[in-house]
C-alpha positions in Angstrom: 89.9 97.8 -172.2 89.1 95.7 -169.5 86.2 94.1 -171.0 88.1 92.8 -174.2 91.1 91.9 -172.0 89.0 89.8 -169.7 87.1 88.3 -172.7 90.3 87.1 -174.4 92.4 85.9 -171.1 90.1 85.1 -167.9 90.1 81.7 -167.1 87.2 81.4 -164.4 88.3 78.2 -162.4 91.6 76.5 -163.6 92.0 73.1 -161.8 95.0 71.6 -161.6 95.8 69.5 -158.8 92.4 69.3 -156.9 91.5 65.9 -156.6 87.9 65.7 -155.0 86.4 68.9 -156.2 82.5 70.1 -155.6 81.3 72.6 -157.2 77.5 73.9 -157.0 75.8 76.6 -158.8 78.4 78.3 -160.4 77.8 81.2 -162.9 80.6 82.8 -164.9 80.0 85.1 -168.0 82.0 86.4 -170.5 85.2 84.5 -169.9 87.7 83.4 -172.2 87.4 79.9 -170.2 84.5 78.6 -168.0 86.1 75.7 -166.6 89.7 74.3 -167.4 91.2 71.1 -166.4 94.9 71.1 -166.7 98.3 69.5 -165.6 101.3 71.7 -164.4 104.8 70.9 -162.9 103.3 69.8 -159.5 100.7 67.6 -161.9 97.2 66.3 -160.6 98.7 62.8 -159.7 97.3 59.9 -161.7 93.6 61.1 -161.6 91.8 64.3 -161.2 88.2 63.6 -160.1 85.4 65.7 -159.2 81.5 66.5 -159.2 79.8 69.4 -160.5 76.0 70.5 -160.6 73.9 73.3 -161.8 76.7 75.3 -163.9 76.0 78.4 -166.1 78.8 79.5 -168.1 77.2 82.2 -170.5 79.4 84.1 -173.4 82.4 81.9 -172.8 84.9 81.5 -176.1 85.2 77.7 -174.1 82.9 76.5 -171.8 84.3 73.8 -170.5 87.7 72.2 -171.3 89.9 69.2 -170.5 93.3 70.5 -171.9 95.8 68.4 -173.8 98.7 68.3 -171.4 96.0 66.5 -168.9 97.3 63.5 -169.9 97.1 61.6 -166.0 93.3 61.0 -166.6 90.3 63.5 -165.7 87.2 61.6 -164.2 83.9 63.6 -163.3 80.2 63.7 -163.3 78.5 66.6 -163.9 74.3 67.6 -163.8 72.7 70.4 -165.5 75.7 72.0 -167.6 74.3 75.1 -169.5 77.4 76.9 -171.9 76.6 79.6 -174.3 79.5 80.7 -176.5 81.0 84.2 -176.9 78.7 87.1 -177.8 78.2 88.5 -180.5 80.8 88.0 -182.8 81.4 84.0 -182.0 84.0 82.8 -184.3 86.0 80.3 -182.2 83.3 78.9 -179.4 83.6 75.8 -178.8 81.1 74.9 -175.5 82.8 71.7 -174.1 86.0 70.2 -175.3 88.2 67.1 -174.5 91.7 67.6 -175.8 93.4 65.5 -173.0 93.6 61.4 -173.2 92.3 58.5 -171.2 89.2 61.1 -169.1 86.1 59.4 -168.3 83.3 62.2 -167.8 79.5 61.8 -167.6 77.0 64.8 -167.9 73.6 64.4 -167.0 72.4 67.3 -169.3 74.3 69.4 -171.3 72.8 72.5 -173.1 75.8 73.5 -175.6 74.8 76.5 -177.4 75.5 79.7 -179.4 78.7 78.0 -180.7 81.1 79.5 -183.5 82.4 75.7 -184.3 81.3 72.8 -182.7 79.2 71.8 -179.8 81.0 69.2 -178.3 84.3 68.3 -179.6 86.3 65.3 -178.6 90.1 65.0 -179.4 93.2 63.5 -177.6 92.4 59.6 -177.1 91.3 57.3 -175.1 88.4 59.2 -173.9 85.2 58.2 -172.7 82.5 60.8 -172.5 78.7 60.0 -171.1 76.2 62.6 -172.5 72.3 61.7 -170.9 70.9 64.7 -172.8 72.5 67.0 -175.3 70.9 70.2 -176.3 72.1 72.8 -179.1 70.5 75.4 -180.2 72.8 77.3 -183.0 76.4 75.4 -183.5 78.6 76.3 -186.8 78.1 80.2 -186.7 81.3 80.4 -188.9 79.3 78.8 -191.5 82.4 77.0 -192.4 80.8 73.3 -191.8 81.5 72.6 -188.1 79.4 69.4 -186.9 77.6 69.5 -183.9 79.6 66.4 -182.7 83.2 65.6 -183.5 85.0 62.8 -181.7 88.4 62.0 -183.3 89.6 58.0 -183.7 90.5 56.2 -180.4 87.7 58.3 -178.5 84.1 57.5 -177.6 80.9 59.5 -176.8 77.8 57.7 -175.7 74.6 59.5 -176.0 71.8 58.5 -173.6 68.8 59.9 -175.5 68.4 61.6 -179.1 70.3 65.1 -178.8 68.1 67.9 -179.6 70.2 69.9 -182.4 68.9 73.1 -184.0 69.8 76.0 -186.1 73.2 74.3 -187.1 74.1 77.0 -190.1 74.6 74.3 -192.7 76.9 72.1 -190.1 76.4 68.4 -189.9 74.8 66.5 -186.9 78.3 64.3 -186.2 82.0 64.1 -187.9 85.3 62.7 -187.6 85.6 59.0 -187.9 85.3 58.5 -183.7 83.0 56.4 -182.0 79.5 57.5 -180.9 76.8 55.4 -179.4 73.2 56.0 -178.8 70.1 54.1 -178.1 69.0 52.1 -181.0 65.8 54.4 -181.3 67.8 57.4 -182.1 69.3 58.1 -185.6 72.1 60.8 -186.1 
């Protein structure tokens, strides 16, 4: 009974008013959410900033999420982030998701694999997310047509290099009408 409850409810790290956080060499497995940025009655001021490196978020339904209520802006830099979706029945997994507003997020290397749905989902409005190197092996595990990258209007995803995208189970590479910028030598 513990394992199913943990997979449905466990949030490994939840950051509310934690400006200036630094997390290095973090591993979690079988959590509902690996790392969550939120806002509560105490808020996070006008901006929540941080720096993160070597994050391994294994078997999580959602690896890293900036929640919709975090409207005061989240700004962080991360390097070497690996987020694998939940095993074995991954119907909702999204390794990297932004649903807040006005966030500024830079990730040097992101592997977002074994996804039930999207590898990267950017919602809300006014968000700018930069990913230097994106790799996804196995998104759209539900075979419901989810693209690897979904960016809603009013948001920008900046890719630094051509992403390595394999085994999309029939899902497209990109979707929605948000802005995805990339080097001129990269085709999507």
